[in-house]
N, C-alpha and C positions, 0 to 999 in steps of 0.2 A: 470403550473402544479398544478394541485389541491390537497389538503390534503386529503388523504383517511384514512377510519378506520386504516389501517394499519399504517399510519403515526402518531398513538397516543398510547400513553401506554395502554395496555390492563386491568392492575389491579393497585391497590394502596397499597398492604399489603405487608410490606416489609419482614415479617417472611417466605413468601413462598420460599425465596430463601436459607434459613439457613445461614450457615456461609459461607462467600465468600473469596476467596483469589484474591486479585489483583495481578496478576503476572507481574512483571516490572523487569527493569534493565538487568541482565543477563551479558554475557561477548561478546556479539558482537560488532562491529565496532558502533552500533548505541545506546550503552547503555545510553548514557546521554539524547537523545532524549525519550528513553523508559522510564526513572526515572521521567521526567516532565511529560510524558503523564501519568503515573500511579499515580502520586501524584494528577493530576486534577480528574482523574475517581475516586480515592479512597475518595476525598473531595465531590465529587458529590454524589457518592452512600451512603455516611455516612450522608450527608445532607438529604435524603430520608428516613433514619432510617434503612438502610440495614448494616448488621453486616459484614462489609467488613475490610479486613486486608491486609496490604502490605507483598508481598513475593519476595525477590529479587533472582531470578534465579531459574533455574530449580533443581538443586541440593537441595536447600532449600525447594522448594515445593514437592519434591519426600519425603524428610524426613517427611514433614507434612502429606502426603497422607498416609505414612506407618503407621502413629500414629492416621489416621481417623479424622485429625483436620478441614476437609473443606468438604462441599457439593457440591460447583461447583466453577468454575474458571473463574473470568475476564482476559483473556489473552491480556496483551498490551505489550509483548515481541515484540521487532522489529529485524528483520535481521535473520541471519544464524549462524551457529558455536556459539553455547550458547543462541542464539535467540529463539524466539517462532514461527516462521513463515515457517519452512523448513519440517513439518509433524513429526517430532520427538517427541516433546511435545504432539502433538495431539494423536499420537499413544501411548504415555504413559497413557495419560488420559482415552482414551478409554480402556486400558488394566485395569485400576482401576475402571472403569465404573464411572467416574466422569464426569457430564457435564461441557461444556467450550464454551466459546464465539468463533465466527469465523468459518472458514472453516475447514473441515476435513482433514484428512492425504493426500488424493490425490489433492485437490485443493491448500493446502498449500505447499507441495513439488513440484508439477509441477511449480506454478506461482513464487516460489522462483529461478527457473531456467529460465532465459529469452529466452533463445534460444529454449528451447523445448515448451515453452508456444507459442511462434511464429509458430512453427512447428504444433501445435494443430489448432491454428487459422487459418494457411493458408489451413490446410486440410478442415475446416469448412468453406471455403470461406469468410473469415473475413479479412478484409484489414490492412495491418501492412507494416511498412516501410521495403525496401530491405536490406538485412544484409549478413554478413559472419561470421561464426563459426571460432575462432580462438584457436587452441591449444597452450599450452605452447611453446615458442620458434617459434611461426609462424613469417613469413616475412610479418610486418605490412605494409612496404611500397608498396609492390606487391599487397596485399590485398586492400589497400586504392585506388591504381590505377584502380583496376579491379572493384571495387564498384562504384567509382567516387566521389571526393571530392566535398564538404565537408562531414566529417564522425564523428560520436562519437564512441570512444572505451571505454568500460566499462566491469567490472566484470561481468560475467553471473549471477552471485549469490550474489549481494550486492544491498542495498537499499539506499534511501535517498542521492542519488547521490555521494555516497562514490566511490572514485577511477575513476571518468568520466574525459576523456580527450577529447578535441576537436582537430578535425584535419581540419583545412580550408585550409591550403596550405602544401604542403611537408616539408616545413621548421617545422612544429609542429610535424612531425613523432617522433622525437627523444625523446620529452616529453613524448608523448603516449607510447613509447615503456619502457620508466622507469615506468610509471604507471603499464604496463603490468607485467613488471618484480617483481614490488612490491607485486602483488597479486598472481602471480605464475600459476594460474589456468586457466580454460577455460575462453576465452574472447569474449564478442559479438562487432563487428564493424557493426554500423547501420548507414545508410545514413540519413544525417542530413536532417529534414524536415524545410523548411524555412515557417514560418507562425505562427498560434496561438497556443500556448500550454493550453489545457484545461483538466480538471479531473471532473469525475463523481463520486460522493459517492452513494454506493450501500446500502440500508437497506431493509432486507429479499430478496425479487426479485424484488424491484422497484428501480428506479433510482432517486435520488435527483436532484435538479437543477445543472447543469453544472457550473464551475468556470472557468472563462479566465485569465490566470496569467499573468500579464505584469511587469515583474522584471526590475528594474531601469536600471540594468546592461546588459540588453539583454538576460540574460540566467539564468534559475531557477537552480541555483546551491545550494550546502548545506549551503552557507551563506546567500543566499535569502529565503530559505526554513525556516531557525530555527533563524537567528540572525538580518538581516535586518529590519528595520521598514519602507521601502520606497518601497516594492514591493507592487503592486495594485491587488486586487482580485475581478473581476467583476461577481457578479451572480445575475440572471443568465447570462451565457457569450455568449448566442447566441439568435437570434430572434426564434419565436414560431415554425416555421417549422423546423428549424435546431435543436433546442431544443428536440424536439421528436425525430428526427433521432439520435442524439449523445445518448439519454438516451436509446433508443432501441438498439444501437450497443454496448453500455456499458453492458447493462443486458446480450444480447447475448454473449459478450466476457466472462463476468463473469461465466455464467453458463458452457460455452463450456470448460472453465479451470476445472471445477469440484468444483467450489467455493459455498460458501453458507454462510448464517448469515449476515454478513456484510462486506464492503472493500470499495476498491476505485479503478478505472479503469482511467488510464491516457491516453490521446489522443491528437494527433497534426491534426490541420487543415491547410492543404498545402495552401499557400497563392495564388498560381496561380491557381489551379484547383478547390480550395474548397472542396477538398475530405478530409474525415475523416480517420485517419491511428491510429491504435491501438499501444501503447508503451509498456505497461505493467499492472499488477493488484498488488495492495497492500492488502494483507490478514489481515493485522493488522495496519492499518493507524494509523498516530499519532494522539494524542488528546492534543496538546500543545495548546498555545495562537495563535500560527502561523497556526495552522492545518486546513485542508481543508473541512472534512467531517462535523465538528460542523458549520462552515460557512455556507456550503449548508443546514444543518438542519435548521438553525436560519432563512434561506429563506421562509420556510415553517412553521414559528412560533415554532418550535421545540427547547425547551431551551437545554442547555449542561447538565443538570441534567435529563431531560426527555430522551435526547439521550442515555445516560449511562443505564438508567432503561430500556430503550427499547431493547438494545442490551443484556443486562442481561436476559431479559424476553425470549429471543429466545432459552434460555437454559432449560426452563421449559417443 
């Protein structure tokens, strides 16, 4: 994959951005990850001379906007229920006519709901693992038998592998039921794909090189994502022909879900068939030391500071 003009900053004058709020933290289950990401983004923008300031959560941002304190927002809030990925923040900022990074209302709201994202992809002819939609109190045992083991059970509207249970045998069902009860809302039961876990960063409408994730424990859970130091990240993750295919699939999935700006698309490659299957879209990916979009950008020679600048440039 070659570095095009769109993979380079367009300008170098930090004054064009005005006063920038770096929105982080919030009250979702991903608060700590968001604070870590936000501090990194803040440092990167300030290093480039941007007049950037931290803002913790939507209520604090709302107060600042009422008083006209910011010209644009770099959104690095993760998750829903107090996070910045479910469309609520995006609608608020559009109401205030304040530019912001990332997807708009539609893409943000849709992709925070894994089940409805799958429905859109299937309607567009895009591949995704088989699944069942589980209402609160649903019979997980019957659903698992109908779908076929092994499966994952996860909340439809959480990220960062929060609340995910693996069901490889019927003995695992009770643990999955306990997870489901803990979240109470709609759950997704998804057929487990045995194969390679990959992710593709999106910048503008172009794919960054894929990353193949090889966790030591065999599963890319919250610990492997944010804590463990022994997870391997292979970039690019595939050979040239497959790299082109996964990049196109990721862009198609991103656009089909109404997304824009930047983000990340998670994909599985089935080991037996080689088929690529879409898992989900993240519209405000992590920007921590373990995060994947910065790793992919570095493969193209894009520094972390350049990446943050280029994302912010999309608001101009």
